[in-house]
N, CA, C and O atoms as a GROMACS GRO file, in nm:
protein
  420
    1MET      N    1  -0.471   1.952  -0.572
    1MET     CA    2  -0.419   1.969  -0.705
    1MET      C    3  -0.351   1.841  -0.753
    1MET      O    4  -0.360   1.806  -0.870
    2ARG      N    5  -0.283   1.773  -0.663
    2ARG     CA    6  -0.212   1.651  -0.703
    2ARG      C    7  -0.304   1.546  -0.762
    2ARG      O    8  -0.264   1.470  -0.851
    3GLU      N    9  -0.427   1.543  -0.712
    3GLU     CA   10  -0.521   1.441  -0.756
    3GLU      C   11  -0.561   1.455  -0.903
    3GLU      O   12  -0.612   1.360  -0.962
    4ILE      N   13  -0.539   1.573  -0.962
    4ILE     CA   14  -0.578   1.592  -1.102
    4ILE      C   15  -0.459   1.598  -1.197
    4ILE      O   16  -0.478   1.617  -1.317
    5LEU      N   17  -0.337   1.582  -1.146
    5LEU     CA   18  -0.218   1.595  -1.230
    5LEU      C   19  -0.214   1.496  -1.346
    5LEU      O   20  -0.176   1.533  -1.457
    6ASP      N   21  -0.253   1.372  -1.323
    6ASP     CA   22  -0.252   1.274  -1.432
    6ASP      C   23  -0.346   1.314  -1.544
    6ASP      O   24  -0.314   1.301  -1.662
    7ASP      N   25  -0.464   1.364  -1.507
    7ASP     CA   26  -0.559   1.409  -1.609
    7ASP      C   27  -0.507   1.531  -1.682
    7ASP      O   28  -0.521   1.541  -1.804
    8LEU      N   29  -0.447   1.625  -1.610
    8LEU     CA   30  -0.390   1.744  -1.674
    8LEU      C   31  -0.281   1.704  -1.774
    8LEU      O   32  -0.273   1.759  -1.884
    9ASP      N   33  -0.199   1.609  -1.735
    9ASP     CA   34  -0.092   1.562  -1.824
    9ASP      C   35  -0.151   1.496  -1.949
    9ASP      O   36  -0.103   1.519  -2.060
   10ARG      N   37  -0.254   1.415  -1.930
   10ARG     CA   38  -0.320   1.350  -2.044
   10ARG      C   39  -0.380   1.454  -2.138
   10ARG      O   40  -0.367   1.443  -2.260
   11TRP      N   41  -0.445   1.555  -2.081
   11TRP     CA   42  -0.503   1.661  -2.164
   11TRP      C   43  -0.394   1.742  -2.234
   11TRP      O   44  -0.412   1.783  -2.348
   12ARG      N   45  -0.282   1.765  -2.166
   12ARG     CA   46  -0.171   1.838  -2.229
   12ARG      C   47  -0.121   1.761  -2.350
   12ARG      O   48  -0.099   1.819  -2.456
   13GLU      N   49  -0.103   1.632  -2.334
   13GLU     CA   50  -0.056   1.548  -2.445
   13GLU      C   51  -0.154   1.551  -2.562
   13GLU      O   52  -0.113   1.538  -2.677
   14ALA      N   53  -0.281   1.567  -2.534
   14ALA     CA   54  -0.383   1.573  -2.638
   14ALA      C   55  -0.401   1.714  -2.694
   14ALA      O   56  -0.481   1.735  -2.785
   15GLY      N   57  -0.328   1.812  -2.638
   15GLY     CA   58  -0.335   1.949  -2.687
   15GLY      C   59  -0.460   2.025  -2.646
   15GLY      O   60  -0.500   2.120  -2.713
   16LYS      N   61  -0.522   1.984  -2.537
   16LYS     CA   62  -0.645   2.048  -2.490
   16LYS      C   63  -0.616   2.178  -2.416
   16LYS      O   64  -0.517   2.190  -2.344
   17ARG      N   65  -0.705   2.276  -2.434
   17ARG     CA   66  -0.701   2.398  -2.354
   17ARG      C   67  -0.778   2.370  -2.226
   17ARG      O   68  -0.876   2.296  -2.227
   18ILE      N   69  -0.731   2.430  -2.116
   18ILE     CA   70  -0.787   2.398  -1.984
   18ILE      C   71  -0.806   2.526  -1.903
   18ILE      O   72  -0.723   2.616  -1.906
   19ALA      N   73  -0.918   2.531  -1.830
   19ALA     CA   74  -0.938   2.634  -1.729
   19ALA      C   75  -0.923   2.565  -1.594
   19ALA      O   76  -0.973   2.454  -1.572
   20LEU      N   77  -0.854   2.632  -1.504
   20LEU     CA   78  -0.827   2.577  -1.371
   20LEU      C   79  -0.891   2.667  -1.266
   20LEU      O   80  -0.870   2.788  -1.265
   21ALA      N   81  -0.968   2.606  -1.176
   21ALA     CA   82  -1.030   2.677  -1.064
   21ALA      C   83  -0.967   2.623  -0.936
   21ALA      O   84  -0.961   2.502  -0.916
   22ARG      N   85  -0.921   2.714  -0.850
   22ARG     CA   86  -0.860   2.673  -0.723
   22ARG      C   87  -0.923   2.749  -0.608
   22ARG      O   88  -0.953   2.868  -0.618
   23VAL      N   89  -0.943   2.678  -0.497
   23VAL     CA   90  -0.989   2.744  -0.375
   23VAL      C   91  -0.871   2.824  -0.321
   23VAL      O   92  -0.764   2.769  -0.294
   24VAL      N   93  -0.892   2.955  -0.304
   24VAL     CA   94  -0.784   3.040  -0.252
   24VAL      C   95  -0.812   3.089  -0.110
   24VAL      O   96  -0.721   3.132  -0.040
   25GLU      N   97  -0.940   3.083  -0.069
   25GLU     CA   98  -0.973   3.128   0.066
   25GLU      C   99  -1.109   3.070   0.105
   25GLU      O  100  -1.197   3.053   0.020
   26VAL      N  101  -1.124   3.040   0.233
   26VAL     CA  102  -1.252   2.994   0.287
   26VAL      C  103  -1.284   3.079   0.409
   26VAL      O  104  -1.199   3.097   0.497
   27GLU      N  105  -1.405   3.131   0.414
   27GLU     CA  106  -1.452   3.206   0.530
   27GLU      C  107  -1.558   3.122   0.600
   27GLU      O  108  -1.655   3.080   0.536
   28GLY      N  109  -1.541   3.097   0.727
   28GLY     CA  110  -1.636   3.014   0.800
   28GLY      C  111  -1.622   2.869   0.758
   28GLY      O  112  -1.512   2.821   0.730
   29SER      N  113  -1.734   2.800   0.755
   29SER     CA  114  -1.736   2.659   0.717
   29SER      C  115  -1.736   2.646   0.566
   29SER      O  116  -1.816   2.710   0.497
   30GLY      N  117  -1.647   2.563   0.514
   30GLY     CA  118  -1.641   2.541   0.371
   30GLY      C  119  -1.621   2.394   0.339
   30GLY      O  120  -1.567   2.319   0.420
   31PRO      N  121  -1.666   2.353   0.222
   31PRO     CA  122  -1.658   2.212   0.187
   31PRO      C  123  -1.517   2.162   0.153
   31PRO      O  124  -1.488   2.044   0.173
   32ARG      N  125  -1.430   2.249   0.104
   32ARG     CA  126  -1.294   2.210   0.068
   32ARG      C  127  -1.197   2.318   0.116
   32ARG      O  128  -1.234   2.436   0.125
   33ASP      N  129  -1.075   2.278   0.146
   33ASP     CA  130  -0.973   2.371   0.194
   33ASP      C  131  -0.903   2.443   0.079
   33ASP      O  132  -0.909   2.398  -0.035
   34PRO      N  133  -0.837   2.556   0.110
   34PRO     CA  134  -0.757   2.623   0.008
   34PRO      C  135  -0.659   2.524  -0.055
   34PRO      O  136  -0.600   2.439   0.013
   35GLY      N  137  -0.642   2.538  -0.185
   35GLY     CA  138  -0.557   2.447  -0.260
   35GLY      C  139  -0.635   2.344  -0.340
   35GLY      O  140  -0.584   2.289  -0.437
   36ALA      N  141  -0.760   2.318  -0.299
   36ALA     CA  142  -0.843   2.225  -0.375
   36ALA      C  143  -0.860   2.280  -0.517
   36ALA      O  144  -0.874   2.401  -0.536
   37ALA      N  145  -0.858   2.191  -0.615
   37ALA     CA  146  -0.861   2.236  -0.754
   37ALA      C  147  -0.956   2.153  -0.839
   37ALA      O  148  -0.983   2.036  -0.811
   38MET      N  149  -1.005   2.219  -0.943
   38MET     CA  150  -1.090   2.155  -1.042
   38MET      C  151  -1.049   2.209  -1.178
   38MET      O  152  -1.023   2.329  -1.192
   39ALA      N  153  -1.041   2.122  -1.278
   39ALA     CA  154  -1.005   2.165  -1.413
   39ALA      C  155  -1.115   2.125  -1.509
   39ALA      O  156  -1.181   2.023  -1.494
   40VAL      N  157  -1.134   2.212  -1.610
   40VAL     CA  158  -1.233   2.189  -1.715
   40VAL      C  159  -1.161   2.206  -1.847
   40VAL      O  160  -1.095   2.307  -1.870
   41ASN      N  161  -1.174   2.106  -1.936
   41ASN     CA  162  -1.109   2.124  -2.066
   41ASN      C  163  -1.208   2.176  -2.169
   41ASN      O  164  -1.328   2.186  -2.142
   42GLU      N  165  -1.157   2.208  -2.286
   42GLU     CA  166  -1.239   2.270  -2.390
   42GLU      C  167  -1.352   2.179  -2.439
   42GLU      O  168  -1.446   2.227  -2.501
   43ASP      N  169  -1.344   2.049  -2.411
   43ASP     CA  170  -1.451   1.956  -2.448
   43ASP      C  171  -1.556   1.942  -2.339
   43ASP      O  172  -1.652   1.867  -2.355
   44GLY      N  173  -1.537   2.013  -2.227
   44GLY     CA  174  -1.632   2.008  -2.117
   44GLY      C  175  -1.605   1.898  -2.016
   44GLY      O  176  -1.685   1.878  -1.924
   45GLU      N  177  -1.494   1.826  -2.030
   45GLU     CA  178  -1.457   1.725  -1.931
   45GLU      C  179  -1.412   1.796  -1.804
   45GLU      O  180  -1.348   1.901  -1.810
   46VAL      N  181  -1.445   1.738  -1.688
   46VAL     CA  182  -1.415   1.798  -1.559
   46VAL      C  183  -1.342   1.697  -1.471
   46VAL      O  184  -1.379   1.580  -1.467
   47VAL      N  185  -1.239   1.743  -1.401
   47VAL     CA  186  -1.171   1.662  -1.301
   47VAL      C  187  -1.150   1.747  -1.176
   47VAL      O  188  -1.137   1.869  -1.184
   48GLY      N  189  -1.146   1.681  -1.061
   48GLY     CA  190  -1.123   1.750  -0.935
   48GLY      C  191  -1.252   1.806  -0.877
   48GLY      O  192  -1.360   1.786  -0.931
   49SER      N  193  -1.236   1.877  -0.766
   49SER     CA  194  -1.351   1.933  -0.696
   49SER      C  195  -1.307   2.052  -0.612
   49SER      O  196  -1.203   2.049  -0.547
   50VAL      N  197  -1.388   2.157  -0.615
   50VAL     CA  198  -1.362   2.273  -0.530
   50VAL      C  199  -1.465   2.287  -0.420
   50VAL      O  200  -1.451   2.370  -0.330
   51SER      N  201  -1.571   2.205  -0.427
   51SER     CA  202  -1.676   2.221  -0.327
   51SER      C  203  -1.743   2.090  -0.288
   51SER      O  204  -1.847   2.091  -0.222
   52GLY      N  205  -1.687   1.979  -0.325
   52GLY     CA  206  -1.750   1.853  -0.292
   52GLY      C  207  -1.881   1.832  -0.366
   52GLY      O  208  -1.960   1.746  -0.327
   53GLY      N  209  -1.904   1.909  -0.471
   53GLY     CA  210  -2.022   1.890  -0.554
   53GLY      C  211  -2.126   1.999  -0.546
   53GLY      O  212  -2.210   2.010  -0.635
   54CYS      N  213  -2.124   2.082  -0.441
   54CYS     CA  214  -2.236   2.174  -0.423
   54CYS      C  215  -2.236   2.295  -0.516
   54CYS      O  216  -2.343   2.348  -0.543
   55VAL      N  217  -2.123   2.342  -0.567
   55VAL     CA  218  -2.124   2.454  -0.662
   55VAL      C  219  -2.047   2.421  -0.790
   55VAL      O  220  -2.020   2.511  -0.870
   56GLU      N  221  -2.013   2.295  -0.810
   56GLU     CA  222  -1.934   2.257  -0.926
   56GLU      C  223  -1.996   2.302  -1.058
   56GLU      O  224  -1.924   2.348  -1.147
   57GLY      N  225  -2.127   2.288  -1.072
   57GLY     CA  226  -2.193   2.329  -1.197
   57GLY      C  227  -2.172   2.475  -1.229
   57GLY      O  228  -2.146   2.511  -1.344
   58ALA      N  229  -2.183   2.560  -1.129
   58ALA     CA  230  -2.162   2.703  -1.149
   58ALA      C  231  -2.016   2.732  -1.183
   58ALA      O  232  -1.988   2.821  -1.263
   59VAL      N  233  -1.925   2.658  -1.122
   59VAL     CA  234  -1.782   2.678  -1.150
   59VAL      C  235  -1.749   2.634  -1.292
   59VAL      O  236  -1.668   2.697  -1.360
   60VAL      N  237  -1.811   2.526  -1.339
   60VAL     CA  238  -1.790   2.481  -1.477
   60VAL      C  239  -1.833   2.592  -1.573
   60VAL      O  240  -1.765   2.617  -1.673
   61GLU      N  241  -1.945   2.657  -1.546
   61GLU     CA  242  -1.991   2.767  -1.632
   61GLU      C  243  -1.889   2.880  -1.637
   61GLU      O  244  -1.861   2.933  -1.745
   62VAL      N  245  -1.833   2.917  -1.522
   62VAL     CA  246  -1.731   3.022  -1.518
   62VAL      C  247  -1.608   2.977  -1.596
   62VAL      O  248  -1.551   3.055  -1.672
   63ALA      N  249  -1.565   2.852  -1.577
   63ALA     CA  250  -1.447   2.800  -1.647
   63ALA      C  251  -1.469   2.802  -1.798
   63ALA      O  252  -1.377   2.834  -1.872
   64GLN      N  253  -1.588   2.769  -1.843
   64GLN     CA  254  -1.617   2.772  -1.986
   64GLN      C  255  -1.613   2.914  -2.041
   64GLN      O  256  -1.570   2.935  -2.154
   65GLU      N  257  -1.657   3.011  -1.962
   65GLU     CA  258  -1.647   3.152  -2.003
   65GLU      C  259  -1.501   3.192  -2.018
   65GLU      O  260  -1.466   3.264  -2.111
   66VAL      N  261  -1.417   3.146  -1.927
   66VAL     CA  262  -1.273   3.175  -1.935
   66VAL      C  263  -1.215   3.110  -2.060
   66VAL      O  264  -1.136   3.173  -2.132
   67LEU      N  265  -1.252   2.986  -2.087
   67LEU     CA  266  -1.202   2.916  -2.206
   67LEU      C  267  -1.246   2.986  -2.335
   67LEU      O  268  -1.171   2.988  -2.433
   68ARG      N  269  -1.366   3.042  -2.336
   68ARG     CA  270  -1.416   3.112  -2.455
   68ARG      C  271  -1.359   3.253  -2.467
   68ARG      O  272  -1.382   3.320  -2.568
   69GLY      N  273  -1.286   3.299  -2.366
   69GLY     CA  274  -1.229   3.433  -2.370
   69GLY      C  275  -1.326   3.541  -2.327
   69GLY      O  276  -1.298   3.660  -2.343
   70GLU      N  277  -1.441   3.501  -2.273
   70GLU     CA  278  -1.540   3.599  -2.228
   70GLU      C  279  -1.499   3.662  -2.096
   70GLU      O  280  -1.541   3.774  -2.064
   71LYS      N  281  -1.418   3.592  -2.020
   71LYS     CA  282  -1.366   3.642  -1.893
   71LYS      C  283  -1.220   3.606  -1.886
   71LYS      O  284  -1.178   3.500  -1.931
   72GLY      N  285  -1.142   3.697  -1.828
   72GLY     CA  286  -1.002   3.666  -1.803
   72GLY      C  287  -0.988   3.600  -1.667
   72GLY      O  288  -1.088   3.567  -1.603
   73PRO      N  289  -0.866   3.581  -1.624
   73PRO     CA  290  -0.846   3.523  -1.490
   73PRO      C  291  -0.915   3.613  -1.386
   73PRO      O  292  -0.903   3.735  -1.392
   74HIS      N  293  -0.985   3.552  -1.295
   74HIS     CA  294  -1.052   3.633  -1.193
   74HIS      C  295  -1.091   3.550  -1.073
   74HIS      O  296  -1.085   3.427  -1.074
   75ARG      N  297  -1.130   3.622  -0.970
   75ARG     CA  298  -1.174   3.561  -0.846
   75ARG      C  299  -1.326   3.559  -0.844
   75ARG      O  300  -1.391   3.656  -0.882
   76VAL      N  301  -1.381   3.448  -0.799
   76VAL     CA  302  -1.526   3.434  -0.788
   76VAL      C  303  -1.556   3.373  -0.651
   76VAL      O  304  -1.479   3.290  -0.601
   77SER      N  305  -1.666   3.414  -0.591
   77SER     CA  306  -1.700   3.369  -0.456
   77SER      C  307  -1.840   3.310  -0.452
   77SER      O  308  -1.928   3.352  -0.526
   78PHE      N  309  -1.857   3.211  -0.365
   78PHE     CA  310  -1.987   3.150  -0.341
   78PHE      C  311  -2.006   3.140  -0.191
   78PHE      O  312  -1.918   3.090  -0.120
   79GLY      N  313  -2.120   3.186  -0.143
   79GLY     CA  314  -2.148   3.180   0.000
   79GLY      C  315  -2.294   3.159   0.026
   79GLY      O  316  -2.378   3.171  -0.064
   80TYR      N  317  -2.325   3.128   0.148
   80TYR     CA  318  -2.463   3.098   0.187
   80TYR      C  319  -2.557   3.215   0.160
   80TYR      O  320  -2.672   3.194   0.122
   81SER      N  321  -2.508   3.337   0.178
   81SER     CA  322  -2.595   3.453   0.158
   81SER      C  323  -2.605   3.493   0.012
   81SER      O  324  -2.688   3.577  -0.023
   82ASP      N  325  -2.524   3.436  -0.073
   82ASP     CA  326  -2.526   3.464  -0.216
   82ASP      C  327  -2.640   3.383  -0.278
   82ASP      O  328  -2.637   3.260  -0.275
   83ASP      N  329  -2.741   3.452  -0.334
   83ASP     CA  330  -2.857   3.382  -0.389
   83ASP      C  331  -2.818   3.277  -0.492
   83ASP      O  332  -2.875   3.168  -0.493
   84ASP      N  333  -2.720   3.308  -0.578
   84ASP     CA  334  -2.677   3.212  -0.678
   84ASP      C  335  -2.614   3.090  -0.613
   84ASP      O  336  -2.641   2.976  -0.652
   85ALA      N  337  -2.530   3.112  -0.514
   85ALA     CA  338  -2.466   2.998  -0.447
   85ALA      C  339  -2.568   2.912  -0.376
   85ALA      O  340  -2.559   2.790  -0.380
   86PHE      N  341  -2.665   2.974  -0.310
   86PHE     CA  342  -2.768   2.895  -0.242
   86PHE      C  343  -2.847   2.813  -0.344
   86PHE      O  344  -2.883   2.699  -0.318
   87ALA      N  345  -2.873   2.873  -0.459
   87ALA     CA  346  -2.950   2.804  -0.562
   87ALA      C  347  -2.877   2.680  -0.613
   87ALA      O  348  -2.941   2.582  -0.650
   88VAL      N  349  -2.743   2.685  -0.615
   88VAL     CA  350  -2.668   2.569  -0.663
   88VAL      C  351  -2.625   2.478  -0.549
   88VAL      O  352  -2.560   2.376  -0.572
   89GLY      N  353  -2.660   2.513  -0.425
   89GLY     CA  354  -2.644   2.418  -0.316
   89GLY      C  355  -2.538   2.442  -0.212
   89GLY      O  356  -2.514   2.352  -0.132
   90LEU      N  357  -2.472   2.557  -0.205
   90LEU     CA  358  -2.372   2.581  -0.101
   90LEU      C  359  -2.445   2.620   0.026
   90LEU      O  360  -2.475   2.738   0.048
   91THR      N  361  -2.473   2.522   0.109
   91THR     CA  362  -2.553   2.547   0.229
   91THR      C  363  -2.473   2.526   0.356
   91THR      O  364  -2.530   2.517   0.464
   92CYS      N  365  -2.339   2.518   0.345
   92CYS     CA  366  -2.257   2.489   0.462
   92CYS      C  367  -2.243   2.609   0.554
   92CYS      O  368  -2.193   2.596   0.666
   93GLY      N  369  -2.287   2.726   0.510
   93GLY     CA  370  -2.284   2.843   0.595
   93GLY      C  371  -2.164   2.932   0.576
   93GLY      O  372  -2.163   3.044   0.627
   94GLY      N  373  -2.063   2.888   0.503
   94GLY     CA  374  -1.944   2.968   0.481
   94GLY      C  375  -1.941   3.027   0.342
   94GLY      O  376  -2.039   3.024   0.268
   95THR      N  377  -1.825   3.080   0.307
   95THR     CA  378  -1.802   3.137   0.175
   95THR      C  379  -1.671   3.081   0.122
   95THR      O  380  -1.571   3.078   0.193
   96ILE      N  381  -1.672   3.037  -0.004
   96ILE     CA  382  -1.547   2.994  -0.067
   96ILE      C  383  -1.512   3.093  -0.176
   96ILE      O  384  -1.598   3.141  -0.249
   97HIS      N  385  -1.382   3.123  -0.186
   97HIS     CA  386  -1.330   3.213  -0.288
   97HIS      C  387  -1.242   3.131  -0.380
   97HIS      O  388  -1.152   3.060  -0.334
   98LEU      N  389  -1.268   3.141  -0.509
   98LEU     CA  390  -1.193   3.065  -0.609
   98LEU      C  391  -1.121   3.160  -0.703
   98LEU      O  392  -1.165   3.273  -0.725
   99TYR      N  393  -1.010   3.113  -0.757
   99TYR     CA  394  -0.942   3.186  -0.864
   99TYR      C  395  -0.951   3.096  -0.987
   99TYR      O  396  -0.909   2.981  -0.984
  100VAL      N  397  -1.007   3.150  -1.095
  100VAL     CA  398  -1.028   3.074  -1.217
  100VAL      C  399  -0.945   3.138  -1.328
  100VAL      O  400  -0.952   3.258  -1.351
  101GLU      N  401  -0.865   3.055  -1.396
  101GLU     CA  402  -0.776   3.106  -1.500
  101GLU      C  403  -0.750   2.998  -1.605
  101GLU      O  404  -0.774   2.880  -1.580
  102LEU      N  405  -0.700   3.041  -1.721
  102LEU     CA  406  -0.651   2.944  -1.818
  102LEU      C  407  -0.528   2.879  -1.760
  102LEU      O  408  -0.444   2.945  -1.700
  103PHE      N  409  -0.517   2.748  -1.779
  103PHE     CA  410  -0.400   2.674  -1.731
  103PHE      C  411  -0.290   2.692  -1.834
  103PHE      O  412  -0.308   2.656  -1.951
  104ASP      N  413  -0.178   2.745  -1.792
  104ASP     CA  414  -0.065   2.770  -1.882
  104ASP      C  415   0.037   2.660  -1.866
  104ASP      O  416   0.095   2.642  -1.759
  105TRP      N  417   0.059   2.585  -1.973
  105TRP     CA  418   0.156   2.475  -1.969
  105TRP      C  419   0.295   2.528  -1.946
  105TRP      O  420   0.390   2.450  -1.940
   0.00000   0.00000   0.00000
């Protein structure tokens, strides 16, 4: 999370709305540890990483749904046995659980 603080501050100063995705749990082998974070602003800019690149695209889609109000804060999971996760590249064999929410200043 610390690695994205400067960008979050810059976006706050610009008045941007932000969705924040954080790794809250990893089962088995996972690309990033709990606490890893990624933020997406209303313009589609992305900072941080929750998976080292393998499911970031799918997470951006979820974050944009949260920003549009189509989904509230919620938990989303990606794992090797999940067809969607495999399609976007999570092949490490584990499962990552993320919490995605609007970032409240």
